[in-house]
Each structure stands twice: as C-alpha cells, then as structure tokens.
Steps between C-alpha positions, in 0.01 A plus 500: 500500500557487124658845509752393765595190302546715188730737691701197615522376138631840390753504783628153408518597132692821579753308709550241223560779247778642716650156569478405133674820393776439753547143374531625142833661593672162475476249212503219758171618651347692208274216379368443851451875541282509189288215636465664842386832348266318259343311791441828679339651191274194468385543860430869438305434178276227640457687827374803305270291280325317783537729804488860374172682536383861492179613668419135563531409130759248378669507163295246308556462123698183576463368145676808358763503773596133475471508122759780491722319751484179298581666167783706651648198676498284186643772274766602753608142573527400134686822410748458787568134418553560128709816517867468408763660722584743219136613492476545877560879491209566262275273707590704809411818308174349377388383844607830654293685241196293595543617859508862387190446285322351801576807713384734221173308456436517876529880483264522201239276663514672838473847349188391313357383833591833658353695207173306537496580874554870427223493238253338743585711807595823325789541748821595317719578801676276753648265238847658471700212647319231304527685168871568559564129561294404193682749277850402617419129474371555145805700389761266646316182402446619141864605461609163634268313263584681175869529587523130582331409173757704305781343706355155422497584128856632505635201688356253250612714207155609374539865601805707402654799679333822390556862594442845350597859572316640800383160623604569859306826500192327360532231768500762773207683340293180502591435864430854623169522310393169655588632847318828427190306397523301823519825701197641316308177555558536875359853487201398285430122514201538269741540204523125448645531148827619657567148626510362146728782386734406786480136392591573136781743587649253748498222240673731250757604758581137578551424130718804428691453824624151402525533119841678484664275758719223367818304544615388839271754670193276474551331843464843661169554322361161602593566862346849496175383340481222758518758778226702326270197506565451870420863580182482288392187690566680829260777392242226440561388858430855621188513285350182643652538847654158437802447722652205312467672162665807649783295654567306180499816289736683735742204506506473120527876456779537756697199376462612137608854583810384689590264216452784249739721696757218509456443125543873431818498705627197308421676171630838620164654407286758678157391623367834372619404152306176532181682598507731198597216267814665369771241549635193332387559145707414197528845353874507561558139408690591187738723691826414666594197294152352510523401140780370287787278596744617767773267380564130473400235748648157559325168537584215735428131449312275743812297573705812579220634719484171690878502547508859629213443743624161623837643607362819650490565873197728493220523241209745508195438281295802390148391396281713272181485299667272244530232768125525561420487127703180461356350821858413586493551876521126576795450263667801662458347846639170370812680372539666838489163680753343262741789551453480877601134488825611333568744783390814313314763704184599305260781586241707313496879455145638490430850370187653661330550163630199307218342302162666454376542856639544851647172626463325163842331519453407867176320415656334198796358696281404796297288259822304432569463876808724493587571868402856590835563671672464162315804364696822540345844473662757273708680764637176641573357154682815389740456792562138395567550128855626561599161643297291254667281239203454266168679459243311293224730371184316395268722299561819700577812298411850618575424868868428414551775240793728595334780300291563811822629660702624203263651243296809603313480168371150574133467606611277791773737619503524880333163554696288752622184329676173581865591445592169338786653302709496819526118488797326337289335230149580377303248293168616352237255378258651248311380197643781289653847518159669499452781759318439828160624612616863523589486129867598535824318424709372789862617496590218740482253211793672324738515795823289485414281800150419371421191288166420334344154529211497255200269517181420686575521873346163585684310226828680575477427873411135444797456265720693742403264782609204288830668411580591860421145618743362241792709629 
C-alpha cells in the first residue's frame, strides 16, 4: 500500500515539474509555476521520507533528515530574501554549484557502499552499469560544483580571468584521464582509489574550464553548468531507481542544454569551444581599439533629453547591467508610462545575454511590472531601430558595441548585437566612460548621432521623469 502511494506521489511530482517548467515560459505565470513545481518537490520529499522502504526497512534517521531540511530551508529563505537583483546571477551560480556538489557526494557515498559489498561478497563482476553511473555522476557533478564556484567568484569580482599557454590541452588531459580511470574502475572495481583521482581531476577541470572565460560570455557558462547539474541529478535518479529524481534531472538538463545552445547562437560561439574552455577571455582586449580614445564624444543635458524624447514618435529603451546596479527598473517603468501618456510609443530591446545571466533583464523589468509584450527580442528590435526616433541605453555596453560587426581584432567580433546605431538619435546613460564587462571601449559612444548622459541611472531617470512631465 505504501509503495503504491509513493509511486502516486512521484507521478504527481513529475507532472508538477513539467507544468511548472511550462509556466516559467511566461512572466505572467512564472511565479505560479515556481510554486507548482515546489509543491510537487515537497510531495516527493515527504513521500520518500515516510513511505520509502527497502527490504521492509524504512529510512529512519529522522532527526538528521529534518535537521538538514530545517537548516537548508532557513539559509535558503534568508539568502533569497536578502539578495539584491544585481547579485542574483552569483546566487544562481552558488545554488547551482550546491546541486552539483550533492550529485558528486551521492556518487562518492554509493561507491563506498558498493566497495563494501564487493569486499564482503568477493564478487567483482556484474557491477558495470552501476559503476558507470557513479563515475559519470561524479565527473559531471564535480565539474558543475567547482565551475559554478569559480563563476560565482567571477561574478562578484573576487576571481579574475586567468589563462595560460596550453590550458585547453591540459583541460582535455584532465578530462580524458578521469574518463580512463572510470573505464579502469569498471574493469576492476576493487581499485577504489581511482574514484578519488576522478574526483580531484574533475574538480580541477571545472576550475580551469571556467577560469579563462570572461566578459559577456558568462551567461553561456551559467546555463551550461546548470545543465550539467541536471544531468548529474538524473544519474542519481538512475542510481536509486527514483523516477521523480530522474524526471527532474532530465528536465533541468534538457532545458539547460537548449538554453545553452540558444546562448551560444546569440553569442556566435561554438558549443565545442565552451566545452574546452577556450572562448571569451580577455587576451585580445587590448586589440582593435580596446584601449585609448577613439575620438571625442558629446554630452546631452537632462532637459534636452526630455525634449527629444517627449516629441518622439517611437522610443526604444535598451536595459543593461547598469540598470540593475542602480536598481532603476521602477524609475524606468515610470518614464515609460509618462511618455505613453504623451502619445510616445515605448518598447524595450532585450539582448539574450544582457546582464550577468540568461533572462536577467527580463526578470529585472518584470519586477517593475513592465508588460511582457513591450519586451522585444534582439531580432525583432533590430528590425525596429531603423524607424525609431530615440534609443535610450541604460547601462548596456558590449551588447550594443558596433565593434562586434566592424572590428575583426575585437574579442567580441562576430557576436550578434542590438544595432542601435540605425536609430535617428542614440542617448547613452553611463556613470563614466569606463569600458564594459568585456573590458573594451565602445565605438558607439563616439559616433555623431550618439550623446552621453552621465550619472546614476536611478537618479537620471527620476530627474528625467520630472523634466518630461514639465513639458
């Protein structure tokens, strides 16, 4: 009876995961989708705790189990409530890394159980499938953990880009040696030390894989590591013959992989380059006009900006990381509403990798209740710029840099960008003329139709709202 109820719990949980993922595709239903999936996970967890049994023996150890649940719930809740929107990407990396660590620990624990069984029975054959799952779960989970920790450090500025000659080769050596050790462990499971060699090599690979990656490429890395964690969790589902763990892992792995492919397309990068950790570094940052002034730029006053925008027919706002840093999304939405009241058409152009993680700008604007239909994807926005009177860029840099199209020596060359230079007037709000996250200067700032509006985005937008109202 208990087993049938547990199967029903897993079925309900699996369905809620799928429904929740579907609901995440729209900002209008995303919050509800999270709650639906979380409810399903809660059912699966408590069903496993109270209903699972093997050979007539239930789990037990309730004090440890509920102690861990309580600590994790408190820490997770407090961290999520206190995190700023600008720190959301590193929190995603941190939590994702914890999932990878979990999968790696499962593999270590289960191999120790298997090694004990082999020692007691003396039977070393017939374990091929289980050892393969353990080894793959350990490799992928460890790479996800160490890579996510480096990504977390780079996103909060504590870890700098680092690369050296032959790093890609060393990465591949670590990976192939780890796979070779896994193959040998399948042949001779008594060589338990091989598991710890695999563990160490996988951790090193994850570190060296992420270390050279920088600039606007970081969203791709976060997405890829997220898919790794999902795949590692799926191997745990195979290991325990747990259907809901398998379903959840497959969904996360598949969704993360598809998102990674879309990110690679948006960045014009090869997925193979991502896997060997050879893209997006800053080694060419000084090339192609990356340093030194490209000419003079012109400034525009708040009153002139308000005048130009008030009498425009169409305005497109391009949000970037600077908007998130200033927490100016609400002021931005207020400006949009004021302009709408004056008969100005206002939309937002969203680059796929704007910010520090996939969908960063979408989440930021959704927090300010910006209607989802006002958000235009890159391809749609690029068609609209030609008929746009004013483009207002708020903290975006690399994703609007024409060097991606014009300068083969630039480290972002070939990356699809928002072609804002096609608009009649371009106004850029920045704190200063410092380069963006990729570390290169933006030639857009020196073009004749571009004007710079310096200052904190929140203060500038609030003052701009007052100016536009007064006209």
